[in-house]
Structure formats: C-alpha cells, structure tokens
C-alpha positions, -999 to +999 in steps of 0.1 A: +483+439+180+470+450+147+445+474+159+468+497+167+483+498+130+471+527+110+452+520+077+482+522+053+503+497+078+475+473+075+472+476+038+512+470+037+504+437+060+480+423+036+504+433+007+530+414+022+507+385+025+497+388-009+532+389-021+542+359-002+511+340-022+522+358-055+558+342-052+544+307-041+559+310-008+542+297+021+559+318+047+560+357+054+592+368+057+613+401+062+614+402+024+577+403+020+572+428+046+596+450+025+578+443-005+544+449+010+561+486+021+573+492-011+539+485-027+518+508-005+518+539-022+509+570-008+528+559+026+554+575+045+574+542+041+570+541+003+580+578+001+612+568+020+618+536+000+614+555-035+635+585-024+664+562-019+656+540-052+637+513-039+610+502-064+586+474-057+593+456-092+632+459-089+629+447-050+606+418-058+630+408-087+657+408-062+638+389-037+630+359-059+668+361-071+681+359-034+655+330-023+664+312-056+700+315-047+693+304-013+673+270-025+639+284-012+614+267-031+580+285-045+559+257-034+524+274-037+515+257-005+517+220-023+527+202+007+498+214+028+472+208+000+491+173-006+482+164+030+451+173+025+445+155-006+460+122+011+424+123+036+403+130+007+401+171+008+400+187-026+416+223-020+409+233-055+373+223-055+368+241-023+386+273-041+362+268-071+331+268-047+342+298-027+352+317-060+315+309-074+298+318-041+320+347-026+340+361-056+373+350-072+400+351-047+380+347-018+398+316-009+433+313-001+451+283+011+472+279+030+474+313+043+512+319+049+528+323+085+555+349+095+589+337+103+605+342+134+623+372+117+593+388+105+578+384+138+607+403+153+603+431+126+567+433+140+578+435+177+604+460+167+577+479+148+562+488+181+595+498+200+601+523+172+569+537+174+569+540+213+603+554+210+589+583+188+559+587+214+533+574+187+504+553+200+495+542+161+518+522+140+523+534+105+545+520+076+569+541+090+574+525+121+572+489+102+604+502+081+618+515+111+614+481+125+627+461+095+661+483+099+664+481+138+653+444+139+687+433+145+692+403+122+669+418+094+673+387+073+663+386+038+647+423+040+677+438+044+695+416+019+672+427-008+679+465+003+718+460+000+713+443-034+695+473-044+725+496-029+706+507-003+724+519+028+702+510+057+716+538+082+709+563+051+672+550+047+667+551+085+677+588+085+652+593+055+625+580+077+633+599+106+636+627+088+598+625+073+582+616+111+607+628+136+633+653+121+646+657+159+656+621+160+680+624+130 
C-alpha cells in the first residue's frame, strides 16, 4: 500500500513513527499520525493545519497531556526489552554495535505497531484519494482519512483541544485539492 504514497506522505508516515518513539510509545496511534502530518512542512496537510492554527509543538504538548490523562504510559518499549533480556539478549548492546557500524540511530527497537484506529485512518486515506479521483495518496488524503475515519481517536481529541473544527479543517483541505468538493 505504501508504494502508492507520495514522497511527502511517506515522510509523514516516518515522522509519525518517529513521534511515537520520541514520546516513548510502543504504538502508533491517530495522534502520532496527526503529529507526523503537522510536522511535514511544505505539504498540503501542513498548509491546511497551519492555516487552522495547528502547530506541531502545540499538538505534541496536547498529545502528551491527553495520553497522560488517559493513563497511557511512555514505556519506550521497556516491556519488550525486558522480555528479550530475560533470555539473554541485550538490546542496548545491539543498539551500540549498530550505531558504531551503521551510524547513530540506525537501530530502533521496538518498532511501534499501528493501532486499529490508525489502520482505519490509513484505510480511509485510500477511500478519500479514490473519491477525489487520485491514484496517489498524499498528506492531504491522510488528513482527510483522519477526519473521516469515524472514530478518529486521540488525533481528533488533540484537534479539539487545539480548538480546531474537523469540518472546517476538512473544508480547508478540500479547498486546496478539490475546490469543487467543498
């Protein structure tokens, strides 16, 4: 599926993974997808989010606040590391060796998995692009997918906390990519 994503959309996907890792989460949720989109400058989603007052630093703070309030821990993958340590595998030593061989940051463990809601957002991305008659999936389709995925989860909670109206944001995106759909 990712072969149909534009380069900017691929960057947003990687940025969402990086956000999850940086926040110490062992999952990628809709909130991380939102952060990836908000952090991918020079993209249609970034333009629309910025026009609606959504900035990545503010969105990140709200994400942390919302997740902490929900009791979601920032484990940094420690349970998986502990499980491997119990059978004699030292993840930190693997990381040191990979960093010295391939460069800093070459090894990331564990790689966070997408939550069911985040997967629904990616599925909705495909539907949004097809509805607009587009063959490739850009950041605009990802943002539309986030807004249209039904229960958008914490990504929509973050937008609400920032005072962003989902319908207005959807109209903002559509005005940029398909004015006849607004």
